[in-house]
ROGUKOL-248479 format. One record per residue: residue in three letters; x, y, z of N, C-alpha, C in turn. Coordinates in steps of 0.001 Angstrom, whole numbers, m for minus. Example, Ala and Ser with C-alpha at 12.3 -4.5 7.8 and 13.67 -1.06 7.14 Angstrom:
BEGIN
+-----+---------+---------+---------+---------+---------+---------+---------+---------+---------+
!  aa !     n_u !     n_v !     n_w !    ca_u !    ca_v !    ca_w !     c_u !     c_v !     c_w !
+-----+---------+---------+---------+---------+---------+---------+---------+---------+---------+
! ALA !   13190 !   m5690 !    7800 !   12300 !   m4500 !    7800 !   13200 !   m3300 !    7800 !
! SER !   12850 !   m2250 !    7080 !   13670 !   m1060 !    7140 !   12900 !      30 !    7870 !
+-----+---------+---------+---------+---------+---------+---------+---------+---------+---------+
This chain:
BEGIN
+-----+---------+---------+---------+---------+---------+---------+---------+---------+---------+
!  aa !     n_u !     n_v !     n_w !    ca_u !    ca_v !    ca_w !     c_u !     c_v !     c_w !
+-----+---------+---------+---------+---------+---------+---------+---------+---------+---------+
! UNK !   63615 !  m55715 !  m33958 !   62535 !  m55972 !  m33026 !   61622 !  m54746 !  m33028 !
! UNK !   60336 !  m55004 !  m33120 !   59369 !  m53910 !  m33101 !   59356 !  m53265 !  m31725 !
! UNK !   58992 !  m51993 !  m31707 !   59012 !  m51214 !  m30474 !   58168 !  m51868 !  m29376 !
! UNK !   57014 !  m52366 !  m29719 !   56143 !  m53004 !  m28724 !   56835 !  m54218 !  m28094 !
! UNK !   57461 !  m55037 !  m28909 !   58157 !  m56227 !  m28401 !   59383 !  m55825 !  m27580 !
! UNK !   60095 !  m54815 !  m28058 !   61255 !  m54321 !  m27312 !   60829 !  m53829 !  m25936 !
! UNK !   59766 !  m53074 !  m25894 !   59286 !  m52547 !  m24616 !   58902 !  m53671 !  m23661 !
! UNK !   58163 !  m54655 !  m24140 !   57766 !  m55786 !  m23285 !   58999 !  m56536 !  m22786 !
! UNK !   59956 !  m56765 !  m23653 !   61199 !  m57446 !  m23283 !   61936 !  m56656 !  m22198 !
! UNK !   62061 !  m55359 !  m22397 !   62777 !  m54519 !  m21436 !   62006 !  m54384 !  m20124 !
! UNK !   60688 !  m54342 !  m20191 !   59893 !  m54294 !  m18963 !   60136 !  m55543 !  m18117 !
! UNK !   60254 !  m56699 !  m18761 !   60553 !  m57932 !  m18030 !   61910 !  m57841 !  m17353 !
! UNK !   62888 !  m57291 !  m18048 !   64236 !  m57144 !  m17481 !   64185 !  m56219 !  m16267 !
! UNK !   63535 !  m55076 !  m16400 !   63473 !  m54093 !  m15318 !   62632 !  m54616 !  m14148 !
! UNK !   61590 !  m55397 !  m14447 !   60770 !  m55976 !  m13380 !   61598 !  m56871 !  m12454 !
! UNK !   62659 !  m57458 !  m12973 !   63500 !  m58349 !  m12174 !   64519 !  m57601 !  m11321 !
! UNK !   64627 !  m56297 !  m11530 !   65577 !  m55498 !  m10757 !   64989 !  m55141 !   m9398 !
! UNK !   65847 !  m55004 !   m8433 !   65431 !  m54539 !   m7112 !   65731 !  m53049 !   m7049 !
! UNK !   64818 !  m52245 !   m7596 !   65029 !  m50799 !   m7675 !   64734 !  m50188 !   m6315 !
! UNK !   65723 !  m49524 !   m5718 !   65542 !  m48974 !   m4367 !   64517 !  m47849 !   m4334 !
! UNK !   63794 !  m47799 !   m3240 !   62855 !  m46707 !   m2991 !   63174 !  m46114 !   m1636 !
! UNK !   63357 !  m44830 !   m1511 !   63313 !  m43873 !   m2611 !   64488 !  m44096 !   m3557 !
! UNK !   64276 !  m43733 !   m4804 !   65261 !  m44005 !   m5841 !   66479 !  m43100 !   m5712 !
! UNK !   67640 !  m43713 !   m5781 !   68922 !  m43017 !   m5935 !   69749 !  m43861 !   m6876 !
! UNK !   70337 !  m43243 !   m7875 !   71098 !  m43984 !   m8883 !   72269 !  m44732 !   m8251 !
! UNK !   72914 !  m44127 !   m7260 !   74033 !  m44791 !   m6587 !   73566 !  m46053 !   m5858 !
! UNK !   72404 !  m45975 !   m5213 !   71872 !  m47158 !   m4527 !   71548 !  m48263 !   m5535 !
! UNK !   71011 !  m47891 !   m6704 !   70740 !  m48894 !   m7735 !   72050 !  m49550 !   m8180 !
! UNK !   73095 !  m48756 !   m8347 !   74408 !  m49319 !   m8713 !   74912 !  m50271 !   m7633 !
! UNK !   74694 !  m49917 !   m6367 !   75101 !  m50799 !   m5263 !   74349 !  m52130 !   m5330 !
! UNK !   73044 !  m52065 !   m5576 !   72225 !  m53280 !   m5669 !   72702 !  m54145 !   m6839 !
! UNK !   72906 !  m53525 !   m7999 !   73361 !  m54270 !   m9173 !   74764 !  m54828 !   m8962 !
! UNK !   75616 !  m54053 !   m8301 !   76967 !  m54522 !   m8013 !   76957 !  m55750 !   m7115 !
! UNK !   76123 !  m55725 !   m6092 !   75996 !  m56894 !   m5208 !   75489 !  m58094 !   m5985 !
! UNK !   74512 !  m57877 !   m6838 !   73943 !  m58955 !   m7654 !   74982 !  m59555 !   m8597 !
! UNK !   75853 !  m58707 !   m9129 !   76884 !  m59162 !  m10072 !   78148 !  m59652 !   m9364 !
! UNK !   78246 !  m59350 !   m8058 !   79434 !  m59771 !   m7315 !   80646 !  m58902 !   m7556 !
! UNK !   80438 !  m57682 !   m8021 !   81520 !  m56727 !   m8263 !   80941 !  m55320 !   m8214 !
! UNK !   81626 !  m54424 !   m7527 !   81072 !  m53072 !   m7376 !   81010 !  m52315 !   m8700 !
! UNK !   80071 !  m51373 !   m8734 !   79937 !  m50469 !   m9877 !   80294 !  m49081 !   m9377 !
! UNK !   81290 !  m48475 !   m9994 !   81720 !  m47129 !   m9622 !   81219 !  m46129 !  m10652 !
! UNK !   80624 !  m45043 !  m10177 !   80213 !  m43948 !  m11044 !   81331 !  m42915 !  m11064 !
! UNK !   81809 !  m42604 !  m12264 !   82975 !  m41745 !  m12402 !   82640 !  m40537 !  m13272 !
! UNK !   82424 !  m39357 !  m12635 !   82234 !  m38156 !  m13455 !   83550 !  m37829 !  m14150 !
! UNK !   83461 !  m37447 !  m15412 !   84670 !  m37288 !  m16201 !   84406 !  m36236 !  m17264 !
! UNK !   85394 !  m35414 !  m17548 !   85248 !  m34455 !  m18646 !   85658 !  m35173 !  m19923 !
! UNK !   84672 !  m35604 !  m20670 !   84918 !  m36355 !  m21893 !   85196 !  m35397 !  m23043 !
! UNK !   86052 !  m35790 !  m23963 !   86370 !  m34913 !  m25094 !   85120 !  m34557 !  m25904 !
! UNK !   85108 !  m33348 !  m26445 !   84006 !  m32882 !  m27271 !   83833 !  m33810 !  m28463 !
! UNK !   82599 !  m34003 !  m28861 !   82236 !  m34823 !  m30023 !   82580 !  m36302 !  m29837 !
! UNK !   82584 !  m36745 !  m28584 !   82723 !  m38178 !  m28326 !   81480 !  m38618 !  m27566 !
! UNK !   81568 !  m39726 !  m26912 !   80434 !  m40254 !  m26155 !   80161 !  m39393 !  m24930 !
! UNK !   78945 !  m39508 !  m24382 !   78578 !  m38826 !  m23134 !   78816 !  m39740 !  m21943 !
! UNK !   78940 !  m41026 !  m22216 !   79156 !  m41981 !  m21147 !   79665 !  m43285 !  m21704 !
! UNK !   80224 !  m44094 !  m20813 !   80661 !  m45417 !  m21232 !   80740 !  m46349 !  m20038 !
! UNK !   80490 !  m47598 !  m20301 !   80578 !  m48663 !  m19318 !   81895 !  m49381 !  m19557 !
! UNK !   82742 !  m49465 !  m18517 !   84052 !  m50103 !  m18643 !   84221 !  m51144 !  m17537 !
! UNK !   84158 !  m52433 !  m17890 !   84447 !  m53448 !  m16874 !   85959 !  m53567 !  m16698 !
! UNK !   86418 !  m53619 !  m15468 !   87843 !  m53835 !  m15200 !   87985 !  m55189 !  m14523 !
! UNK !   89172 !  m55530 !  m14121 !   89391 !  m56806 !  m13467 !   88653 !  m56943 !  m12153 !
! UNK !   88511 !  m55848 !  m11404 !   87933 !  m55920 !  m10063 !   86579 !  m55245 !   m9901 !
! UNK !   86233 !  m54353 !  m10800 !   84987 !  m53603 !  m10657 !   84517 !  m53151 !  m12031 !
! UNK !   83283 !  m52660 !  m12072 !   82741 !  m52065 !  m13288 !   82690 !  m50564 !  m13074 !
! UNK !   82994 !  m49805 !  m14105 !   82963 !  m48344 !  m14007 !   82010 !  m47792 !  m15064 !
! UNK !   81251 !  m46801 !  m14661 !   80444 !  m46050 !  m15616 !   80974 !  m44629 !  m15594 !
! UNK !   81595 !  m44246 !  m16693 !   82091 !  m42889 !  m16865 !   80963 !  m42075 !  m17485 !
! UNK !   80758 !  m40859 !  m16973 !   79706 !  m40006 !  m17513 !   80192 !  m38564 !  m17525 !
! UNK !   79653 !  m37807 !  m18450 !   80055 !  m36410 !  m18622 !   79761 !  m35623 !  m17347 !
! UNK !   80809 !  m35000 !  m16815 !   80644 !  m34216 !  m15587 !   80120 !  m32817 !  m15851 !
! UNK !   80320 !  m32301 !  m17054 !   79934 !  m30928 !  m17369 !   78593 !  m30872 !  m18081 !
! UNK !   77597 !  m31475 !  m17461 !   76241 !  m31428 !  m17985 !   75284 !  m31404 !  m16794 !
! UNK !   74019 !  m31271 !  m17065 !   73026 !  m31138 !  m15986 !   72882 !  m32459 !  m15216 !
! UNK !   72417 !  m32374 !  m13974 !   72164 !  m33604 !  m13208 !   71171 !  m34538 !  m13901 !
! UNK !   70162 !  m33980 !  m14557 !   69202 !  m34826 !  m15264 !   69882 !  m35560 !  m16414 !
! UNK !   70699 !  m34862 !  m17175 !   71402 !  m35501 !  m18286 !   72338 !  m36585 !  m17757 !
! UNK !   73011 !  m36308 !  m16645 !   73871 !  m37325 !  m16034 !   73062 !  m38558 !  m15653 !
! UNK !   71882 !  m38354 !  m15085 !   71013 !  m39470 !  m14716 !   70605 !  m40275 !  m15945 !
! UNK !   70289 !  m39589 !  m17028 !   69940 !  m40272 !  m18280 !   71128 !  m41073 !  m18821 !
! UNK !   72315 !  m40485 !  m18785 !   73518 !  m41162 !  m19275 !   73793 !  m42418 !  m18450 !
! UNK !   73791 !  m42269 !  m17135 !   74090 !  m43402 !  m16251 !   73059 !  m44507 !  m16436 !
! UNK !   71784 !  m44138 !  m16506 !   70732 !  m45145 !  m16693 !   70898 !  m45887 !  m18011 !
! UNK !   71281 !  m45162 !  m19048 !   71529 !  m45785 !  m20353 !   72686 !  m46781 !  m20250 !
! UNK !   73777 !  m46367 !  m19622 !   74933 !  m47265 !  m19489 !   74591 !  m48476 !  m18632 !
! UNK !   73776 !  m48268 !  m17587 !   73303 !  m49412 !  m16800 !   72464 !  m50343 !  m17674 !
! UNK !   71721 !  m49773 !  m18621 !   70955 !  m50599 !  m19561 !   71859 !  m51543 !  m20330 !
! UNK !   73010 !  m51040 !  m20792 !   73973 !  m51913 !  m21483 !   74470 !  m53004 !  m20544 !
! UNK !   74824 !  m52624 !  m19325 !   75338 !  m53582 !  m18346 !   74285 !  m54645 !  m18033 !
! UNK !   73062 !  m54224 !  m17741 !   71979 !  m55132 !  m17376 !   71674 !  m56101 !  m18519 !
! UNK !   71713 !  m55595 !  m19751 !   71398 !  m56429 !  m20912 !   72575 !  m57300 !  m21348 !
! UNK !   73764 !  m57067 !  m20781 !   74926 !  m57877 !  m21130 !   75535 !  m57557 !  m22484 !
! UNK !   75388 !  m56335 !  m22934 !   75945 !  m55937 !  m24231 !   77472 !  m55897 !  m24202 !
! UNK !   78068 !  m56196 !  m25328 !   79512 !  m56112 !  m25496 !   79810 !  m55044 !  m26536 !
! UNK !   80615 !  m54052 !  m26167 !   80957 !  m52963 !  m27096 !   81963 !  m53451 !  m28130 !
! UNK !   81926 !  m52812 !  m29288 !   82905 !  m53081 !  m30334 !   84123 !  m52196 !  m30103 !
! UNK !   85275 !  m52674 !  m30525 !   86491 !  m51877 !  m30382 !   86523 !  m50787 !  m31449 !
! UNK !   86803 !  m49539 !  m31009 !   86914 !  m48454 !  m31980 !   88080 !  m47522 !  m31704 !
! UNK !   88576 !  m47471 !  m30499 !   89671 !  m46562 !  m30192 !   91002 !  m47253 !  m30397 !
! UNK !   91925 !  m46528 !  m31020 !   93271 !  m47077 !  m31112 !   93975 !  m46847 !  m29772 !
! UNK !   95107 !  m47516 !  m29523 !   95773 !  m47392 !  m28225 !   96109 !  m45952 !  m27829 !
! UNK !   96516 !  m45121 !  m28779 !   96877 !  m43730 !  m28452 !   95652 !  m42946 !  m27991 !
! UNK !   94537 !  m43100 !  m28694 !   93311 !  m42408 !  m28292 !   92849 !  m42893 !  m26924 !
! UNK !   92988 !  m44170 !  m26660 !   92615 !  m44710 !  m25347 !   93462 !  m44084 !  m24247 !
! UNK !   94758 !  m43942 !  m24486 !   95654 !  m43345 !  m23483 !   95275 !  m41897 !  m23205 !
! UNK !   94890 !  m41160 !  m24244 !   94509 !  m39764 !  m24072 !   93191 !  m39645 !  m23322 !
! UNK !   92232 !  m40487 !  m23656 !   90914 !  m40408 !  m23047 !   90925 !  m40891 !  m21604 !
! UNK !   91535 !  m42032 !  m21353 !   91554 !  m42633 !  m20016 !   92953 !  m43159 !  m19726 !
! UNK !   93856 !  m42292 !  m19343 !   95254 !  m42664 !  m19208 !   95543 !  m43717 !  m18134 !
! UNK !   94659 !  m43878 !  m17153 !   94917 !  m44827 !  m16076 !   94401 !  m46232 !  m16358 !
! UNK !   93756 !  m46426 !  m17494 !   93217 !  m47746 !  m17818 !   93930 !  m48340 !  m19026 !
! UNK !   93974 !  m49655 !  m19064 !   94577 !  m50384 !  m20171 !   93868 !  m50008 !  m21475 !
! UNK !   94600 !  m49533 !  m22493 !   93961 !  m49127 !  m23751 !   93122 !  m50224 !  m24397 !
! UNK !   93554 !  m51466 !  m24302 !   92769 !  m52561 !  m24884 !   91426 !  m52695 !  m24173 !
! UNK !   91437 !  m52508 !  m22875 !   90205 !  m52575 !  m22094 !   89254 !  m51455 !  m22497 !
! UNK !   89779 !  m50253 !  m22660 !   88948 !  m49116 !  m23058 !   88381 !  m49342 !  m24452 !
! UNK !   89203 !  m49821 !  m25381 !   88727 !  m50065 !  m26743 !   87587 !  m51082 !  m26754 !
! UNK !   87709 !  m52134 !  m25927 !   86658 !  m53152 !  m25864 !   85393 !  m52616 !  m25220 !
! UNK !   85542 !  m51633 !  m24359 !   84428 !  m51217 !  m23512 !   83792 !  m49896 !  m23887 !
! UNK !   84352 !  m49180 !  m24842 !   83832 !  m47851 !  m25141 !   82354 !  m47923 !  m25456 !
! UNK !   81608 !  m46995 !  m24869 !   80156 !  m47080 !  m24824 !   79384 !  m46645 !  m26028 !
! UNK !   78430 !  m45860 !  m25762 !   77280 !  m45483 !  m26552 !   77409 !  m45616 !  m28076 !
! UNK !   78387 !  m45035 !  m28712 !   78409 !  m45032 !  m30171 !   78946 !  m46320 !  m30755 !
! UNK !   79299 !  m47282 !  m29937 !   79973 !  m48461 !  m30458 !   79185 !  m49750 !  m30299 !
! UNK !   77931 !  m49642 !  m29962 !   77056 !  m50798 !  m29893 !   76207 !  m50824 !  m31157 !
! UNK !   75661 !  m51973 !  m31464 !   74738 !  m52073 !  m32589 !   73499 !  m51237 !  m32285 !
! UNK !   72816 !  m50798 !  m33328 !   71632 !  m49956 !  m33153 !   70586 !  m50644 !  m32276 !
! UNK !   70391 !  m51941 !  m32441 !   69406 !  m52663 !  m31626 !   69801 !  m52643 !  m30152 !
! UNK !   71089 !  m52757 !  m29879 !   71557 !  m52698 !  m28493 !   71377 !  m51315 !  m27909 !
! UNK !   71591 !  m50285 !  m28714 !   71374 !  m48911 !  m28255 !   69913 !  m48693 !  m27886 !
! UNK !   69019 !  m49174 !  m28718 !   67582 !  m49017 !  m28434 !   67209 !  m49776 !  m27165 !
! UNK !   67768 !  m50981 !  m26995 !   67464 !  m51757 !  m25802 !   67986 !  m51055 !  m24549 !
! UNK !   69226 !  m50564 !  m24593 !   69804 !  m49862 !  m23438 !   69015 !  m48594 !  m23134 !
! UNK !   68606 !  m47879 !  m24162 !   67834 !  m46647 !  m23963 !   66473 !  m46958 !  m23353 !
! UNK !   65854 !  m48038 !  m23808 !   64550 !  m48421 !  m23262 !   64688 !  m48860 !  m21803 !
! UNK !   65702 !  m49653 !  m21491 !   65922 !  m50083 !  m20107 !   66175 !  m48858 !  m19226 !
! UNK !   67038 !  m47955 !  m19679 !   67320 !  m46740 !  m18916 !   66068 !  m45911 !  m18705 !
! UNK !   65255 !  m45791 !  m19741 !   64013 !  m45026 !  m19651 !   63051 !  m45666 !  m18653 !
! UNK !   62946 !  m46981 !  m18685 !   62047 !  m47676 !  m17757 !   62523 !  m47571 !  m16312 !
! UNK !   63835 !  m47603 !  m16122 !   64378 !  m47409 !  m14766 !   63986 !  m46032 !  m14250 !
! UNK !   64151 !  m45015 !  m15084 !   63814 !  m43657 !  m14658 !   62305 !  m43473 !  m14495 !
! UNK !   61526 !  m44190 !  m15262 !   60068 !  m44135 !  m15077 !   59717 !  m44674 !  m13693 !
! UNK !   60380 !  m45762 !  m13299 !   60142 !  m46313 !  m11958 !   60565 !  m45295 !  m10898 !
! UNK !   61663 !  m44608 !  m11152 !   62141 !  m43598 !  m10201 !   61112 !  m42474 !  m10074 !
! UNK !   60525 !  m42110 !  m11166 !   59543 !  m41021 !  m11181 !   58238 !  m41424 !  m10521 !
! UNK !   57943 !  m42725 !  m10515 !   56709 !  m43210 !   m9906 !   56550 !  m42734 !   m8476 !
! UNK !   57659 !  m42617 !   m7743 !   57591 !  m42133 !   m6370 !   56909 !  m40787 !   m6290 !
! UNK !   57098 !  m39976 !   m7291 !   56464 !  m38655 !   m7316 !   54953 !  m38767 !   m7441 !
! UNK !   54500 !  m39753 !   m8221 !   53067 !  m39933 !   m8419 !   52365 !  m40441 !   m7167 !
! UNK !   53099 !  m41061 !   m6242 !   52487 !  m41597 !   m5033 !   52657 !  m40655 !   m3849 !
! UNK !   53119 !  m39440 !   m4117 !   53285 !  m38468 !   m3048 !   54660 !  m38501 !   m2411 !
! UNK !   55497 !  m39475 !   m2789 !   56852 !  m39510 !   m2260 !   57694 !  m38490 !   m3019 !
! UNK !   58787 !  m38093 !   m2424 !   59661 !  m37128 !   m3063 !   60361 !  m37765 !   m4258 !
! UNK !   60425 !  m37042 !   m5357 !   61073 !  m37525 !   m6574 !   62507 !  m37017 !   m6623 !
! UNK !   63422 !  m37791 !   m7280 !   64780 !  m37289 !   m7449 !   64855 !  m36163 !   m8472 !
! UNK !   63744 !  m35882 !   m9165 !   63714 !  m34855 !  m10193 !   62858 !  m33691 !   m9733 !
! UNK !   63341 !  m32451 !   m9929 !   62482 !  m31316 !   m9626 !   61450 !  m31182 !  m10753 !
! UNK !   60492 !  m30292 !  m10618 !   59387 !  m30234 !  m11579 !   59864 !  m29919 !  m12993 !
! UNK !   60841 !  m29030 !  m13140 !   61360 !  m28710 !  m14471 !   62053 !  m29921 !  m15086 !
! UNK !   62849 !  m30634 !  m14282 !   63524 !  m31828 !  m14766 !   62509 !  m32918 !  m15100 !
! UNK !   61483 !  m33053 !  m14275 !   60468 !  m34079 !  m14509 !   59741 !  m33817 !  m15830 !
! UNK !   59456 !  m32542 !  m16115 !   58804 !  m32206 !  m17380 !   59705 !  m32555 !  m18559 !
! UNK !   60985 !  m32195 !  m18468 !   61934 !  m32513 !  m19530 !   62075 !  m34022 !  m19677 !
! UNK !   62193 !  m34718 !  m18551 !   62292 !  m36168 !  m18596 !   61072 !  m36764 !  m19294 !
! UNK !   59885 !  m36259 !  m18970 !   58666 !  m36769 !  m19591 !   58688 !  m36597 !  m21102 !
! UNK !   59140 !  m35441 !  m21566 !   59224 !  m35205 !  m23014 !   60260 !  m36116 !  m23650 !
! UNK !   61423 !  m36261 !  m23001 !   62457 !  m37160 !  m23530 !   61957 !  m38599 !  m23574 !
! UNK !   61327 !  m39023 !  m22492 !   60809 !  m40385 !  m22426 !   59806 !  m40621 !  m23546 !
! UNK !   58900 !  m39679 !  m23740 !   57885 !  m39824 !  m24776 !   58544 !  m39958 !  m26149 !
! UNK !   59550 !  m39137 !  m26419 !   60198 !  m39205 !  m27732 !   60965 !  m40505 !  m27916 !
! UNK !   61516 !  m41061 !  m26842 !   62232 !  m42327 !  m26941 !   61272 !  m43501 !  m27093 !
! UNK !   60138 !  m43417 !  m26405 !   59175 !  m44516 !  m26460 !   58351 !  m44486 !  m27745 !
! UNK !   58210 !  m43309 !  m28364 !   57404 !  m43170 !  m29558 !   58195 !  m42394 !  m30616 !
! UNK !   59299 !  m42971 !  m31112 !   60166 !  m42202 !  m32028 !   59517 !  m41859 !  m33359 !
! UNK !   58447 !  m42560 !  m33734 !   57811 !  m42309 !  m35032 !   56710 !  m41252 !  m34955 !
! UNK !   56414 !  m40705 !  m33757 !   55335 !  m39725 !  m33612 !   55807 !  m38356 !  m33939 !
+-----+---------+---------+---------+---------+---------+---------+---------+---------+---------+
């Protein structure tokens, strides 16, 4: 899918969301959880080096988004928004972890569940682009509050970095 078509498609998806104002990622998770009929838990986690930064794991009773705890708040926001993009778009991860690796990474969860749900690096490239675009659009909406004089969840340094990241994601060929 061409970038222009992907963006229009993702804008339609995000337009249907009830994004809370003022924006808080936890409140957005609460809204999405109510809409889906199952809570979404945000779980900071020290993920092993050279693995994913985040992952979406549906369980029997709730959905969990695991995200790297040892990174900046802005990076955490980007990770969570990306994982919400997968959830919102209904993506299904491919299995890549064997049972032993699953036990080491997330010992309290069923290894088969973790293998089915492991995030970022295990989706097709098109799904990654869609999740990244949805996450970027969610954060753009969050930043809009700053443009209208409302307080933004991002400080000025984070907002500048976010703007550069957003630009590079929206225009990867520039």
